[in-house]
C-alpha positions in Angstrom: 89.7 98.2 89.3 91.3 99.6 92.4 91.6 103.4 92.4 94.5 104.8 94.4 95.1 108.4 95.1 98.6 109.8 95.6 98.4 113.1 97.5 101.0 115.5 96.0 102.1 118.6 97.8 105.0 121.1 97.6 108.3 119.7 99.1 106.9 116.1 98.7 109.8 113.7 99.4 110.5 112.1 96.0 112.1 108.8 97.3 109.2 107.9 99.6 106.6 107.0 96.9 108.8 105.9 94.0 108.9 102.2 94.7 105.2 102.2 95.3 104.2 104.0 92.1 106.6 102.0 90.0 105.2 98.8 91.4 101.7 99.9 90.7 102.8 100.6 87.1 104.3 97.1 86.9 101.0 95.6 87.9 99.2 97.6 85.2 101.7 96.3 82.6 100.5 92.8 83.4 96.8 93.8 83.7 95.7 97.3 82.5 92.7 97.0 84.8 94.7 96.1 87.9 94.7 99.6 89.4 94.3 103.2 88.6 96.7 105.8 90.1 95.3 109.3 90.4 97.6 112.1 91.5 95.7 114.7 93.6 96.6 118.0 95.3 94.7 120.5 97.4 93.8 122.6 94.4 94.8 120.5 91.4 97.6 123.0 90.6 101.2 121.9 89.9 103.4 121.1 92.9 107.1 121.1 93.2 108.7 118.1 95.0 111.7 118.3 97.4 113.9 117.2 94.5 112.6 120.1 92.3 110.4 118.0 90.0 107.2 119.7 88.9 104.1 117.4 89.1 100.8 118.3 87.5 98.1 116.5 89.5 95.2 114.9 87.7 92.5 116.4 89.9 92.0 118.4 93.1 91.0 116.7 96.4 87.5 118.1 95.9 87.2 116.5 92.5 87.9 113.0 93.7 85.1 110.4 93.4 85.3 106.7 94.3 88.6 105.9 96.1 90.0 102.6 97.3 93.2 103.9 99.0 95.0 107.1 99.8 98.7 107.5 99.8 100.2 110.4 101.8 104.0 111.0 101.2 106.1 113.0 103.5 106.8 116.7 102.9 108.3 119.5 104.9 104.9 121.0 105.7 102.9 118.4 107.6 103.3 120.2 110.9 100.4 122.6 109.8 97.6 122.7 107.2 96.7 119.8 104.8 93.2 120.0 106.4 91.3 118.7 103.4 93.7 115.7 102.9 93.6 114.9 106.7 89.8 115.2 106.6 89.6 112.8 103.7 92.0 110.4 105.5 89.7 110.5 108.6 86.7 109.7 106.5 88.4 106.8 104.7 89.8 105.3 107.9 86.3 105.4 109.5 85.0 103.5 106.5 87.8 101.0 106.6 89.4 102.2 103.4 93.3 102.0 103.5 95.3 105.1 104.2 99.1 104.9 103.9 101.3 107.6 105.3 105.1 107.8 105.4 107.5 110.2 107.1 106.1 113.7 107.7 102.6 112.5 106.7 102.5 110.3 109.8 103.0 113.5 111.8 99.9 114.9 110.0 97.9 111.8 111.1 99.2 112.2 114.6 98.2 115.9 114.7 94.5 115.0 114.2 94.3 112.0 116.4 94.3 109.3 113.7 97.2 107.3 115.3 95.9 107.5 118.9 94.4 104.1 119.1 96.2 101.9 116.6 99.7 100.4 116.1 101.9 102.8 114.0 105.4 103.9 113.3 107.2 107.0 112.0 110.7 108.5 111.8 111.0 108.2 115.6 108.7 108.2 118.6 110.1 111.6 119.5 109.1 112.9 116.1 105.4 112.3 116.8 105.4 113.5 120.4 106.1 117.0 119.0 102.5 117.0 117.8 100.5 118.7 120.6 97.4 116.6 120.3 99.1 113.2 119.8 98.0 110.6 122.3 99.1 107.4 120.7 102.7 106.9 122.1 101.7 103.6 123.8 100.8 102.2 120.3 104.1 103.3 118.7 106.2 100.5 117.2 109.9 100.8 116.6 109.7 99.2 113.2 110.3 100.3 109.6 106.6 100.0 108.6 103.5 99.0 110.4 99.9 98.1 109.2 96.9 97.7 111.4 94.8 96.6 108.4 93.5 100.0 107.5 96.3 102.5 108.3 99.8 101.9 107.1 102.7 104.0 108.4 106.4 104.1 107.8 109.5 106.2 108.4 111.3 108.2 105.8 114.0 105.5 105.3 111.6 102.7 104.6 110.0 103.3 101.2 110.4 99.6 100.2 108.7 98.3 103.3 106.0 100.9 102.9 105.3 99.8 99.3 105.3 96.2 100.3 102.6 96.7 102.9 100.5 98.7 100.4 100.9 96.0 97.8 99.8 93.4 100.3 96.9 95.4 101.7 95.5 96.1 98.2 96.3 92.7 96.7 98.3 94.4 94.0 100.3 91.2 93.3 100.1 87.5 94.5 102.2 87.1 97.6 105.0 85.2 95.9 105.5 88.2 93.6 105.5 90.6 96.5 108.0 88.4 98.3 110.3 88.2 95.2 110.0 92.0 94.6 110.8 92.7 98.2 113.8 90.3 98.2 115.2 91.8 95.0 115.0 95.4 96.2 116.3 94.7 99.7 119.1 92.3 98.8 119.8 92.7 95.1 120.2 88.9 94.8 119.7 87.4 91.3 117.5 84.6 92.6 114.8 87.1 93.4 115.0 88.7 90.0 114.6 85.3 88.4 111.6 84.6 90.6 110.1 87.9 89.7 110.5 87.6 86.0 109.4 84.0 86.1 106.2 84.9 87.9 
C-alpha cells in the first residue's frame, strides 16, 4: 500500500488538493489497499483552510512513520516557517521519495534550495525570485505543472495538472484511466466519462 501524507496548515488553499484527494479516494473504491491518505500538520492540531473549513489531521509531522509521498498544498504562510515540513521534504527528496508542491508551497521549497537544480514551475517566475536564497531560475519552466521524477510542482491555477502528475508518479491508476480522468476534467466531454466508467 502506498502511504501519502497531505500536509495541512492554516490558510491552506482548498482548491489545490481537492482533485488529488478525490482521485485517491476513487482509487480506494476500486481497491481498498490502493493507497492510504494521512493528513498531517505541524502539531496534529486542527487547522483552518483558506475557505474556512476546519480539518482535524490524523497525526503530527513527528508522528509520521513510513511515507511514500508528501503533498504540500499552497497557503498564505509559506514565506516563513514550515521548518519541519520542509526538513521532511528535503529528506524525502534526497531519498528519491516523491514530494509534490503547489502554489505557495513551491515558494517554501525555493526558500530552502530544493528547486535550485531541477526543472520546476510555480505561480510565476517572479513569484519564486522573491525568495532570497532561491538560485534555480534557470531551471524554471513556464508550464502548468512540472515533474523531474521526484519533485512535482504546479501553479495555483493547475490543480488538475498537479493531480495528474501525482497519479502518474505514484501509479495510482493505469495510464488509460489517468488520461480519461484528465480529459473529463479538462474538457467535460462525455466520451471521457464513458472511458472512465468503462475502465
